[in-house]
PDB file of N, H, CA, C and O in Angstrom:
ATOM      1  N   UNK A   1     -58.361  37.974  16.267  1.00  0.00           N
ATOM      2  CA  UNK A   1     -58.755  36.371  16.568  1.00  0.00           C
ATOM      3  C   UNK A   1     -58.316  35.996  17.440  1.00  0.00           C
ATOM      4  O   UNK A   1     -58.602  34.816  17.645  1.00  0.00           O
ATOM      5  N   UNK A   2     -57.287  36.731  18.603  1.00  0.00           N
ATOM      6  H   UNK A   2     -57.054  37.689  18.436  1.00  0.00           H
ATOM      7  CA  UNK A   2     -56.827  36.096  19.733  1.00  0.00           C
ATOM      8  C   UNK A   2     -57.865  36.107  20.561  1.00  0.00           C
ATOM      9  O   UNK A   2     -58.104  35.180  21.335  1.00  0.00           O
ATOM     10  N   UNK A   3     -58.784  37.498  20.428  1.00  0.00           N
ATOM     11  H   UNK A   3     -58.590  38.252  19.800  1.00  0.00           H
ATOM     12  CA  UNK A   3     -59.875  37.069  21.243  1.00  0.00           C
ATOM     13  C   UNK A   3     -61.056  36.208  21.346  1.00  0.00           C
ATOM     14  O   UNK A   3     -61.764  35.902  22.306  1.00  0.00           O
ATOM     15  N   UNK A   4     -61.081  35.897  20.094  1.00  0.00           N
ATOM     16  H   UNK A   4     -60.506  36.146  19.314  1.00  0.00           H
ATOM     17  CA  UNK A   4     -62.156  34.818  20.037  1.00  0.00           C
ATOM     18  C   UNK A   4     -61.687  33.452  20.310  1.00  0.00           C
ATOM     19  O   UNK A   4     -62.522  32.566  20.494  1.00  0.00           O
ATOM     20  N   UNK A   5     -60.170  33.149  20.362  1.00  0.00           N
ATOM     21  H   UNK A   5     -59.492  33.869  20.212  1.00  0.00           H
ATOM     22  CA  UNK A   5     -59.832  32.240  20.936  1.00  0.00           C
ATOM     23  C   UNK A   5     -59.850  32.111  22.692  1.00  0.00           C
ATOM     24  O   UNK A   5     -60.435  31.194  23.268  1.00  0.00           O
ATOM     25  N   UNK A   6     -59.267  32.956  23.238  1.00  0.00           N
ATOM     26  H   UNK A   6     -58.791  33.701  22.770  1.00  0.00           H
ATOM     27  CA  UNK A   6     -59.543  33.172  24.563  1.00  0.00           C
ATOM     28  C   UNK A   6     -61.026  33.221  24.802  1.00  0.00           C
ATOM     29  O   UNK A   6     -61.283  32.573  25.817  1.00  0.00           O
ATOM     30  N   UNK A   7     -61.958  33.675  24.324  1.00  0.00           N
ATOM     31  H   UNK A   7     -61.749  34.201  23.500  1.00  0.00           H
ATOM     32  CA  UNK A   7     -63.397  33.439  24.849  1.00  0.00           C
ATOM     33  C   UNK A   7     -63.996  31.963  24.530  1.00  0.00           C
ATOM     34  O   UNK A   7     -65.093  31.568  24.923  1.00  0.00           O
ATOM     35  N   UNK A   8     -63.203  31.322  23.854  1.00  0.00           N
ATOM     36  H   UNK A   8     -62.311  31.643  23.535  1.00  0.00           H
ATOM     37  CA  UNK A   8     -63.539  29.792  23.783  1.00  0.00           C
ATOM     38  C   UNK A   8     -62.751  29.302  24.949  1.00  0.00           C
ATOM     39  O   UNK A   8     -63.244  28.592  25.826  1.00  0.00           O
ATOM     40  N   UNK A   9     -61.739  29.628  24.936  1.00  0.00           N
ATOM     41  H   UNK A   9     -61.338  30.204  24.224  1.00  0.00           H
ATOM     42  CA  UNK A   9     -60.987  28.912  26.043  1.00  0.00           C
ATOM     43  C   UNK A   9     -61.595  29.171  27.450  1.00  0.00           C
ATOM     44  O   UNK A   9     -61.717  28.249  28.257  1.00  0.00           O
ATOM     45  N   UNK A  10     -62.038  30.656  27.774  1.00  0.00           N
ATOM     46  H   UNK A  10     -61.940  31.406  27.119  1.00  0.00           H
ATOM     47  CA  UNK A  10     -62.836  30.860  28.969  1.00  0.00           C
ATOM     48  C   UNK A  10     -64.037  29.992  29.011  1.00  0.00           C
ATOM     49  O   UNK A  10     -64.295  29.295  29.992  1.00  0.00           O
ATOM     50  N   UNK A  11     -64.677  30.030  28.079  1.00  0.00           N
ATOM     51  H   UNK A  11     -64.467  30.596  27.282  1.00  0.00           H
ATOM     52  CA  UNK A  11     -65.940  29.231  28.366  1.00  0.00           C
ATOM     53  C   UNK A  11     -66.033  27.745  28.615  1.00  0.00           C
ATOM     54  O   UNK A  11     -66.908  27.227  29.310  1.00  0.00           O
ATOM     55  N   UNK A  12     -65.261  27.230  28.121  1.00  0.00           N
ATOM     56  H   UNK A  12     -64.551  27.650  27.557  1.00  0.00           H
ATOM     57  CA  UNK A  12     -64.715  25.848  28.270  1.00  0.00           C
ATOM     58  C   UNK A  12     -64.061  25.631  30.172  1.00  0.00           C
ATOM     59  O   UNK A  12     -64.396  24.734  30.946  1.00  0.00           O
ATOM     60  N   UNK A  13     -63.217  26.627  30.409  1.00  0.00           N
ATOM     61  H   UNK A  13     -62.945  27.356  29.781  1.00  0.00           H
ATOM     62  CA  UNK A  13     -63.064  26.691  31.594  1.00  0.00           C
ATOM     63  C   UNK A  13     -64.025  26.598  32.466  1.00  0.00           C
ATOM     64  O   UNK A  13     -64.187  25.857  33.435  1.00  0.00           O
ATOM     65  N   UNK A  14     -64.826  27.686  31.875  1.00  0.00           N
ATOM     66  H   UNK A  14     -64.694  28.289  31.088  1.00  0.00           H
ATOM     67  CA  UNK A  14     -66.146  27.847  32.979  1.00  0.00           C
ATOM     68  C   UNK A  14     -66.887  26.387  33.185  1.00  0.00           C
ATOM     69  O   UNK A  14     -67.005  25.707  34.204  1.00  0.00           O
ATOM     70  N   UNK A  15     -67.275  26.196  32.038  1.00  0.00           N
ATOM     71  H   UNK A  15     -67.179  26.749  31.210  1.00  0.00           H
ATOM     72  CA  UNK A  15     -67.970  24.736  32.057  1.00  0.00           C
ATOM     73  C   UNK A  15     -67.308  23.789  33.064  1.00  0.00           C
ATOM     74  O   UNK A  15     -67.906  23.219  33.977  1.00  0.00           O
ATOM     75  N   UNK A  16     -65.734  23.672  32.730  1.00  0.00           N
ATOM     76  H   UNK A  16     -65.249  24.135  31.988  1.00  0.00           H
ATOM     77  CA  UNK A  16     -65.189  22.796  33.614  1.00  0.00           C
ATOM     78  C   UNK A  16     -65.059  23.279  35.219  1.00  0.00           C
ATOM     79  O   UNK A  16     -65.143  22.452  36.127  1.00  0.00           O
ATOM     80  N   UNK A  17     -64.930  24.146  35.368  1.00  0.00           N
ATOM     81  H   UNK A  17     -64.862  24.818  34.631  1.00  0.00           H
ATOM     82  CA  UNK A  17     -65.373  24.629  36.952  1.00  0.00           C
ATOM     83  C   UNK A  17     -66.822  24.407  37.343  1.00  0.00           C
ATOM     84  O   UNK A  17     -66.986  23.892  38.449  1.00  0.00           O
ATOM     85  N   UNK A  18     -67.852  24.690  36.666  1.00  0.00           N
ATOM     86  H   UNK A  18     -67.719  25.108  35.767  1.00  0.00           H
ATOM     87  CA  UNK A  18     -68.807  24.375  36.916  1.00  0.00           C
ATOM     88  C   UNK A  18     -69.334  22.858  37.097  1.00  0.00           C
ATOM     89  O   UNK A  18     -70.129  22.372  37.902  1.00  0.00           O
ATOM     90  N   UNK A  19     -68.740  22.411  36.255  1.00  0.00           N
ATOM     91  H   UNK A  19     -68.094  22.806  35.601  1.00  0.00           H
ATOM     92  CA  UNK A  19     -69.018  20.827  36.268  1.00  0.00           C
ATOM     93  C   UNK A  19     -68.350  20.184  37.481  1.00  0.00           C
ATOM     94  O   UNK A  19     -68.955  19.207  37.921  1.00  0.00           O
ATOM     95  N   UNK A  20     -67.509  20.444  37.952  1.00  0.00           N
ATOM     96  H   UNK A  20     -67.018  21.238  37.594  1.00  0.00           H
ATOM     97  CA  UNK A  20     -66.737  20.016  39.166  1.00  0.00           C
ATOM     98  C   UNK A  20     -67.565  20.650  40.235  1.00  0.00           C
ATOM     99  O   UNK A  20     -68.160  19.869  40.978  1.00  0.00           O
ATOM    100  N   UNK A  21     -67.696  21.836  40.427  1.00  0.00           N
ATOM    101  H   UNK A  21     -67.213  22.471  39.824  1.00  0.00           H
ATOM    102  CA  UNK A  21     -68.919  22.329  41.558  1.00  0.00           C
ATOM    103  C   UNK A  21     -69.850  21.532  41.880  1.00  0.00           C
ATOM    104  O   UNK A  21     -70.076  21.044  42.988  1.00  0.00           O
ATOM    105  N   UNK A  22     -70.714  21.311  40.357  1.00  0.00           N
ATOM    106  H   UNK A  22     -70.530  21.707  39.457  1.00  0.00           H
ATOM    107  CA  UNK A  22     -71.700  20.574  40.752  1.00  0.00           C
ATOM    108  C   UNK A  22     -71.511  18.972  41.386  1.00  0.00           C
ATOM    109  O   UNK A  22     -72.234  18.463  42.242  1.00  0.00           O
ATOM    110  N   UNK A  23     -70.281  18.313  40.685  1.00  0.00           N
ATOM    111  H   UNK A  23     -69.693  18.727  39.990  1.00  0.00           H
ATOM    112  CA  UNK A  23     -69.655  16.835  40.791  1.00  0.00           C
ATOM    113  C   UNK A  23     -69.539  17.047  42.519  1.00  0.00           C
ATOM    114  O   UNK A  23     -70.276  16.320  43.185  1.00  0.00           O
ATOM    115  N   UNK A  24     -68.862  17.776  43.074  1.00  0.00           N
ATOM    116  H   UNK A  24     -68.264  18.367  42.533  1.00  0.00           H
ATOM    117  CA  UNK A  24     -68.826  18.033  44.502  1.00  0.00           C
ATOM    118  C   UNK A  24     -69.747  18.454  45.291  1.00  0.00           C
ATOM    119  O   UNK A  24     -69.436  18.307  46.473  1.00  0.00           O
ATOM    120  N   UNK A  25     -70.952  19.008  45.083  1.00  0.00           N
ATOM    121  H   UNK A  25     -71.204  19.127  44.123  1.00  0.00           H
ATOM    122  CA  UNK A  25     -72.294  19.288  45.745  1.00  0.00           C
ATOM    123  C   UNK A  25     -72.896  17.778  45.888  1.00  0.00           C
ATOM    124  O   UNK A  25     -73.409  17.340  46.918  1.00  0.00           O
ATOM    125  N   UNK A  26     -72.731  17.026  44.594  1.00  0.00           N
ATOM    126  H   UNK A  26     -72.315  17.382  43.758  1.00  0.00           H
ATOM    127  CA  UNK A  26     -73.451  15.599  44.667  1.00  0.00           C
ATOM    128  C   UNK A  26     -72.773  14.642  45.184  1.00  0.00           C
ATOM    129  O   UNK A  26     -73.223  13.496  45.199  1.00  0.00           O
ATOM    130  N   UNK A  27     -71.825  14.891  45.586  1.00  0.00           N
ATOM    131  H   UNK A  27     -71.460  15.822  45.574  1.00  0.00           H
ATOM    132  CA  UNK A  27     -70.820  14.235  46.719  1.00  0.00           C
ATOM    133  C   UNK A  27     -71.120  14.524  47.993  1.00  0.00           C
ATOM    134  O   UNK A  27     -70.408  13.955  48.820  1.00  0.00           O
ATOM    135  N   UNK A  28     -72.020  15.287  48.436  1.00  0.00           N
ATOM    136  H   UNK A  28     -72.598  15.749  47.764  1.00  0.00           H
ATOM    137  CA  UNK A  28     -72.083  15.659  49.787  1.00  0.00           C
ATOM    138  C   UNK A  28     -71.533  17.199  50.327  1.00  0.00           C
ATOM    139  O   UNK A  28     -71.949  17.830  51.298  1.00  0.00           O
ATOM    140  N   UNK A  29     -70.545  17.545  49.437  1.00  0.00           N
ATOM    141  H   UNK A  29     -70.207  17.032  48.648  1.00  0.00           H
ATOM    142  CA  UNK A  29     -69.744  18.720  49.809  1.00  0.00           C
ATOM    143  C   UNK A  29     -70.753  19.851  49.819  1.00  0.00           C
ATOM    144  O   UNK A  29     -71.599  19.969  48.933  1.00  0.00           O
ATOM    145  N   UNK A  30     -70.621  20.819  51.020  1.00  0.00           N
ATOM    146  H   UNK A  30     -69.933  20.723  51.740  1.00  0.00           H
ATOM    147  CA  UNK A  30     -71.441  21.990  50.913  1.00  0.00           C
ATOM    148  C   UNK A  30     -71.105  23.218  50.086  1.00  0.00           C
ATOM    149  O   UNK A  30     -69.958  23.345  49.657  1.00  0.00           O
ATOM    150  N   UNK A  31     -71.912  24.010  49.870  1.00  0.00           N
ATOM    151  H   UNK A  31     -72.844  23.907  50.218  1.00  0.00           H
ATOM    152  CA  UNK A  31     -71.824  24.685  48.694  1.00  0.00           C
ATOM    153  C   UNK A  31     -70.765  25.783  49.003  1.00  0.00           C
ATOM    154  O   UNK A  31     -70.019  26.022  48.053  1.00  0.00           O
ATOM    155  N   UNK A  32     -70.533  26.554  50.224  1.00  0.00           N
ATOM    156  H   UNK A  32     -71.139  26.360  50.996  1.00  0.00           H
ATOM    157  CA  UNK A  32     -69.218  27.121  50.509  1.00  0.00           C
ATOM    158  C   UNK A  32     -67.970  26.612  50.066  1.00  0.00           C
ATOM    159  O   UNK A  32     -67.108  27.096  49.333  1.00  0.00           O
ATOM    160  N   UNK A  33     -68.083  25.259  50.820  1.00  0.00           N
ATOM    161  H   UNK A  33     -68.784  24.866  51.415  1.00  0.00           H
ATOM    162  CA  UNK A  33     -66.823  24.390  50.619  1.00  0.00           C
ATOM    163  C   UNK A  33     -66.410  24.086  49.578  1.00  0.00           C
ATOM    164  O   UNK A  33     -65.197  23.904  49.478  1.00  0.00           O
ATOM    165  N   UNK A  34     -67.274  23.919  48.417  1.00  0.00           N
ATOM    166  H   UNK A  34     -68.260  24.066  48.498  1.00  0.00           H
ATOM    167  CA  UNK A  34     -67.494  23.311  46.891  1.00  0.00           C
ATOM    168  C   UNK A  34     -66.563  24.543  46.307  1.00  0.00           C
ATOM    169  O   UNK A  34     -65.404  24.404  45.916  1.00  0.00           O
ATOM    170  N   UNK A  35     -67.310  25.779  46.328  1.00  0.00           N
ATOM    171  H   UNK A  35     -68.252  25.892  46.646  1.00  0.00           H
ATOM    172  CA  UNK A  35     -66.982  26.763  46.278  1.00  0.00           C
ATOM    173  C   UNK A  35     -65.060  27.095  46.293  1.00  0.00           C
ATOM    174  O   UNK A  35     -64.478  27.210  45.215  1.00  0.00           O
ATOM    175  N   UNK A  36     -64.582  27.166  47.123  1.00  0.00           N
ATOM    176  H   UNK A  36     -65.056  27.073  47.999  1.00  0.00           H
ATOM    177  CA  UNK A  36     -63.335  27.203  47.695  1.00  0.00           C
ATOM    178  C   UNK A  36     -62.591  26.618  47.027  1.00  0.00           C
ATOM    179  O   UNK A  36     -61.815  27.124  46.217  1.00  0.00           O
ATOM    180  N   UNK A  37     -62.768  25.030  47.362  1.00  0.00           N
ATOM    181  H   UNK A  37     -63.399  24.618  48.020  1.00  0.00           H
ATOM    182  CA  UNK A  37     -62.168  23.779  46.118  1.00  0.00           C
ATOM    183  C   UNK A  37     -62.052  24.369  44.816  1.00  0.00           C
ATOM    184  O   UNK A  37     -60.917  24.436  44.345  1.00  0.00           O
ATOM    185  N   UNK A  38     -63.012  24.808  44.151  1.00  0.00           N
ATOM    186  H   UNK A  38     -63.934  24.754  44.534  1.00  0.00           H
ATOM    187  CA  UNK A  38     -62.910  24.845  42.789  1.00  0.00           C
ATOM    188  C   UNK A  38     -62.492  26.306  42.411  1.00  0.00           C
ATOM    189  O   UNK A  38     -62.374  26.809  41.294  1.00  0.00           O
ATOM    190  N   UNK A  39     -62.292  26.868  43.702  1.00  0.00           N
ATOM    191  H   UNK A  39     -62.387  26.460  44.610  1.00  0.00           H
ATOM    192  CA  UNK A  39     -61.657  28.536  43.275  1.00  0.00           C
ATOM    193  C   UNK A  39     -62.824  29.606  42.669  1.00  0.00           C
ATOM    194  O   UNK A  39     -62.419  30.448  41.869  1.00  0.00           O
ATOM    195  N   UNK A  40     -64.028  29.599  42.969  1.00  0.00           N
ATOM    196  H   UNK A  40     -64.358  28.914  43.620  1.00  0.00           H
ATOM    197  CA  UNK A  40     -64.932  30.259  42.664  1.00  0.00           C
ATOM    198  C   UNK A  40     -65.376  31.274  44.160  1.00  0.00           C
ATOM    199  O   UNK A  40     -65.376  31.056  45.372  1.00  0.00           O
ATOM    200  N   UNK A  41     -65.711  32.400  43.315  1.00  0.00           N
ATOM    201  H   UNK A  41     -65.711  32.577  42.331  1.00  0.00           H
ATOM    202  CA  UNK A  41     -66.769  32.963  44.578  1.00  0.00           C
ATOM    203  C   UNK A  41     -68.131  32.231  44.975  1.00  0.00           C
ATOM    204  O   UNK A  41     -68.897  31.608  44.240  1.00  0.00           O
ATOM    205  N   UNK A  42     -68.208  32.455  46.210  1.00  0.00           N
ATOM    206  H   UNK A  42     -67.586  32.961  46.807  1.00  0.00           H
ATOM    207  CA  UNK A  42     -69.440  32.013  47.082  1.00  0.00           C
ATOM    208  C   UNK A  42     -70.726  32.572  46.182  1.00  0.00           C
ATOM    209  O   UNK A  42     -71.767  31.922  46.085  1.00  0.00           O
ATOM    210  N   UNK A  43     -70.557  33.642  45.645  1.00  0.00           N
ATOM    211  H   UNK A  43     -69.712  34.170  45.723  1.00  0.00           H
ATOM    212  CA  UNK A  43     -71.872  34.137  45.268  1.00  0.00           C
ATOM    213  C   UNK A  43     -71.916  33.704  43.742  1.00  0.00           C
ATOM    214  O   UNK A  43     -72.904  33.765  43.009  1.00  0.00           O
ATOM    215  N   UNK A  44     -71.076  33.408  43.524  1.00  0.00           N
ATOM    216  H   UNK A  44     -70.274  33.359  44.119  1.00  0.00           H
ATOM    217  CA  UNK A  44     -70.933  32.601  42.077  1.00  0.00           C
ATOM    218  C   UNK A  44     -71.571  31.001  42.221  1.00  0.00           C
ATOM    219  O   UNK A  44     -72.320  30.536  41.361  1.00  0.00           O
ATOM    220  N   UNK A  45     -71.236  30.397  43.197  1.00  0.00           N
ATOM    221  H   UNK A  45     -70.628  30.775  43.895  1.00  0.00           H
ATOM    222  CA  UNK A  45     -71.643  29.280  43.463  1.00  0.00           C
ATOM    223  C   UNK A  45     -73.506  29.254  43.306  1.00  0.00           C
ATOM    224  O   UNK A  45     -74.251  28.764  42.458  1.00  0.00           O
ATOM    225  N   UNK A  46     -73.767  30.086  44.651  1.00  0.00           N
ATOM    226  H   UNK A  46     -73.162  30.484  45.341  1.00  0.00           H
ATOM    227  CA  UNK A  46     -75.105  30.288  44.868  1.00  0.00           C
ATOM    228  C   UNK A  46     -75.939  30.882  43.331  1.00  0.00           C
ATOM    229  O   UNK A  46     -77.139  30.713  43.113  1.00  0.00           O
ATOM    230  N   UNK A  47     -75.100  31.497  42.517  1.00  0.00           N
ATOM    231  H   UNK A  47     -74.125  31.634  42.694  1.00  0.00           H
ATOM    232  CA  UNK A  47     -76.116  31.990  41.094  1.00  0.00           C
ATOM    233  C   UNK A  47     -76.021  30.679  40.607  1.00  0.00           C
ATOM    234  O   UNK A  47     -77.101  30.105  40.749  1.00  0.00           O
ATOM    235  N   UNK A  48     -75.133  29.956  40.074  1.00  0.00           N
ATOM    236  H   UNK A  48     -74.256  30.422  39.958  1.00  0.00           H
ATOM    237  CA  UNK A  48     -75.499  28.805  39.361  1.00  0.00           C
ATOM    238  C   UNK A  48     -76.095  27.725  40.039  1.00  0.00           C
ATOM    239  O   UNK A  48     -76.529  26.854  39.285  1.00  0.00           O
ATOM    240  N   UNK A  49     -76.224  27.553  41.095  1.00  0.00           N
ATOM    241  H   UNK A  49     -75.872  28.260  41.708  1.00  0.00           H
ATOM    242  CA  UNK A  49     -77.512  26.911  41.845  1.00  0.00           C
ATOM    243  C   UNK A  49     -79.135  27.574  41.210  1.00  0.00           C
ATOM    244  O   UNK A  49     -80.068  26.990  40.660  1.00  0.00           O
ATOM    245  N   UNK A  50     -78.945  28.974  41.568  1.00  0.00           N
ATOM    246  H   UNK A  50     -78.187  29.449  42.015  1.00  0.00           H
ATOM    247  CA  UNK A  50     -80.278  29.457  41.722  1.00  0.00           C
ATOM    248  C   UNK A  50     -80.767  29.469  39.924  1.00  0.00           C
ATOM    249  O   UNK A  50     -81.907  29.370  39.469  1.00  0.00           O
ATOM    250  N   UNK A  51     -79.631  29.606  39.274  1.00  0.00           N
ATOM    251  H   UNK A  51     -78.705  29.687  39.644  1.00  0.00           H
ATOM    252  CA  UNK A  51     -80.022  29.544  37.803  1.00  0.00           C
ATOM    253  C   UNK A  51     -80.481  27.944  37.264  1.00  0.00           C
ATOM    254  O   UNK A  51     -81.061  27.796  36.188  1.00  0.00           O
ATOM    255  N   UNK A  52     -80.210  27.038  37.971  1.00  0.00           N
ATOM    256  H   UNK A  52     -79.739  27.159  38.844  1.00  0.00           H
ATOM    257  CA  UNK A  52     -80.594  25.763  37.704  1.00  0.00           C
ATOM    258  C   UNK A  52     -81.770  25.141  38.796  1.00  0.00           C
ATOM    259  O   UNK A  52     -82.097  23.955  38.759  1.00  0.00           O
ATOM    260  N   UNK A  53     -82.218  25.892  39.543  1.00  0.00           N
ATOM    261  H   UNK A  53     -81.952  26.855  39.572  1.00  0.00           H
ATOM    262  CA  UNK A  53     -83.287  25.347  40.391  1.00  0.00           C
ATOM    263  C   UNK A  53     -82.445  24.475  41.440  1.00  0.00           C
ATOM    264  O   UNK A  53     -82.966  23.422  41.809  1.00  0.00           O
ATOM    265  N   UNK A  54     -81.293  24.794  41.911  1.00  0.00           N
ATOM    266  H   UNK A  54     -80.870  25.649  41.612  1.00  0.00           H
ATOM    267  CA  UNK A  54     -80.478  23.798  42.911  1.00  0.00           C
ATOM    268  C   UNK A  54     -80.538  22.255  42.371  1.00  0.00           C
ATOM    269  O   UNK A  54     -80.333  21.323  43.148  1.00  0.00           O
ATOM    270  N   UNK A  55     -80.824  22.055  41.024  1.00  0.00           N
ATOM    271  H   UNK A  55     -80.990  22.813  40.393  1.00  0.00           H
ATOM    272  CA  UNK A  55     -80.252  20.974  40.457  1.00  0.00           C
ATOM    273  C   UNK A  55     -79.001  20.874  39.059  1.00  0.00           C
ATOM    274  O   UNK A  55     -78.942  21.547  38.030  1.00  0.00           O
ATOM    275  N   UNK A  56     -78.312  20.011  39.440  1.00  0.00           N
ATOM    276  H   UNK A  56     -78.360  19.465  40.276  1.00  0.00           H
ATOM    277  CA  UNK A  56     -77.224  20.113  38.202  1.00  0.00           C
ATOM    278  C   UNK A  56     -77.955  20.538  36.698  1.00  0.00           C
ATOM    279  O   UNK A  56     -79.147  20.344  36.459  1.00  0.00           O
ATOM    280  N   UNK A  57     -77.161  21.043  35.923  1.00  0.00           N
ATOM    281  H   UNK A  57     -76.193  21.201  36.118  1.00  0.00           H
ATOM    282  CA  UNK A  57     -77.724  21.393  34.445  1.00  0.00           C
ATOM    283  C   UNK A  57     -77.498  20.142  33.628  1.00  0.00           C
ATOM    284  O   UNK A  57     -76.499  19.435  33.760  1.00  0.00           O
ATOM    285  N   UNK A  58     -78.450  19.913  32.802  1.00  0.00           N
ATOM    286  H   UNK A  58     -79.262  20.487  32.694  1.00  0.00           H
ATOM    287  CA  UNK A  58     -78.494  18.515  31.749  1.00  0.00           C
ATOM    288  C   UNK A  58     -77.150  19.150  30.536  1.00  0.00           C
ATOM    289  O   UNK A  58     -77.292  20.226  29.955  1.00  0.00           O
ATOM    290  N   UNK A  59     -76.191  18.453  30.384  1.00  0.00           N
ATOM    291  H   UNK A  59     -76.076  17.579  30.856  1.00  0.00           H
ATOM    292  CA  UNK A  59     -75.189  19.224  29.524  1.00  0.00           C
ATOM    293  C   UNK A  59     -75.370  17.988  28.208  1.00  0.00           C
ATOM    294  O   UNK A  59     -75.581  16.797  28.436  1.00  0.00           O
ATOM    295  N   UNK A  60     -75.233  18.589  26.845  1.00  0.00           N
ATOM    296  H   UNK A  60     -75.062  19.557  26.660  1.00  0.00           H
ATOM    297  CA  UNK A  60     -75.376  17.826  25.559  1.00  0.00           C
ATOM    298  C   UNK A  60     -73.729  17.140  25.535  1.00  0.00           C
ATOM    299  O   UNK A  60     -72.734  17.762  25.909  1.00  0.00           O
ATOM    300  N   UNK A  61     -73.728  16.248  25.201  1.00  0.00           N
ATOM    301  H   UNK A  61     -74.536  15.743  24.897  1.00  0.00           H
ATOM    302  CA  UNK A  61     -72.402  15.632  25.296  1.00  0.00           C
ATOM    303  C   UNK A  61     -71.608  15.996  23.994  1.00  0.00           C
ATOM    304  O   UNK A  61     -72.130  16.081  22.882  1.00  0.00           O
ATOM    305  N   UNK A  62     -70.225  16.210  24.281  1.00  0.00           N
ATOM    306  H   UNK A  62     -69.801  16.141  25.184  1.00  0.00           H
ATOM    307  CA  UNK A  62     -69.516  16.760  23.141  1.00  0.00           C
ATOM    308  C   UNK A  62     -69.773  16.298  21.519  1.00  0.00           C
ATOM    309  O   UNK A  62     -69.749  17.059  20.552  1.00  0.00           O
ATOM    310  N   UNK A  63     -69.942  15.308  21.508  1.00  0.00           N
ATOM    311  H   UNK A  63     -69.961  14.689  22.293  1.00  0.00           H
ATOM    312  CA  UNK A  63     -70.056  14.678  20.337  1.00  0.00           C
ATOM    313  C   UNK A  63     -71.507  15.093  19.692  1.00  0.00           C
ATOM    314  O   UNK A  63     -71.633  15.131  18.468  1.00  0.00           O
ATOM    315  N   UNK A  64     -72.422  15.353  20.432  1.00  0.00           N
ATOM    316  H   UNK A  64     -72.320  15.323  21.427  1.00  0.00           H
ATOM    317  CA  UNK A  64     -73.703  16.151  19.827  1.00  0.00           C
ATOM    318  C   UNK A  64     -73.553  17.492  19.199  1.00  0.00           C
ATOM    319  O   UNK A  64     -74.239  17.833  18.236  1.00  0.00           O
ATOM    320  N   UNK A  65     -72.711  18.198  19.712  1.00  0.00           N
ATOM    321  H   UNK A  65     -72.153  17.921  20.494  1.00  0.00           H
ATOM    322  CA  UNK A  65     -72.851  19.877  19.969  1.00  0.00           C
ATOM    323  C   UNK A  65     -72.727  20.029  18.104  1.00  0.00           C
ATOM    324  O   UNK A  65     -72.204  19.238  17.319  1.00  0.00           O
ATOM    325  N   UNK A  66     -73.402  21.311  17.831  1.00  0.00           N
ATOM    326  H   UNK A  66     -73.827  21.953  18.469  1.00  0.00           H
ATOM    327  CA  UNK A  66     -73.588  21.376  16.137  1.00  0.00           C
ATOM    328  C   UNK A  66     -71.986  21.858  15.619  1.00  0.00           C
ATOM    329  O   UNK A  66     -71.696  21.631  14.445  1.00  0.00           O
ATOM    330  N   UNK A  67     -71.085  22.445  16.413  1.00  0.00           N
ATOM    331  H   UNK A  67     -71.320  22.629  17.367  1.00  0.00           H
ATOM    332  CA  UNK A  67     -70.286  22.878  15.594  1.00  0.00           C
ATOM    333  C   UNK A  67     -69.806  24.200  15.640  1.00  0.00           C
ATOM    334  O   UNK A  67     -68.633  24.572  15.651  1.00  0.00           O
ATOM    335  N   UNK A  68     -71.087  25.036  15.674  1.00  0.00           N
ATOM    336  H   UNK A  68     -72.041  24.734  15.666  1.00  0.00           H
ATOM    337  CA  UNK A  68     -71.621  26.455  15.425  1.00  0.00           C
ATOM    338  C   UNK A  68     -70.588  27.626  16.563  1.00  0.00           C
ATOM    339  O   UNK A  68     -70.809  28.837  16.565  1.00  0.00           O
TER     340      UNK A  68
END
């Protein structure tokens, strides 16, 4: 059961980091600097950008999640 809880916390943390990364990019901070500020590797930042075509992902508000 502990592994399940850690997985959930890890995913939430990743989403928080990614959201902060995108906020920094939108405020004019460069990719490399945003990665340093968030504490992720440069390759991770570039991968997140590539996965989303360079645009911040559209997030479903927490209230609309199915809870599954």
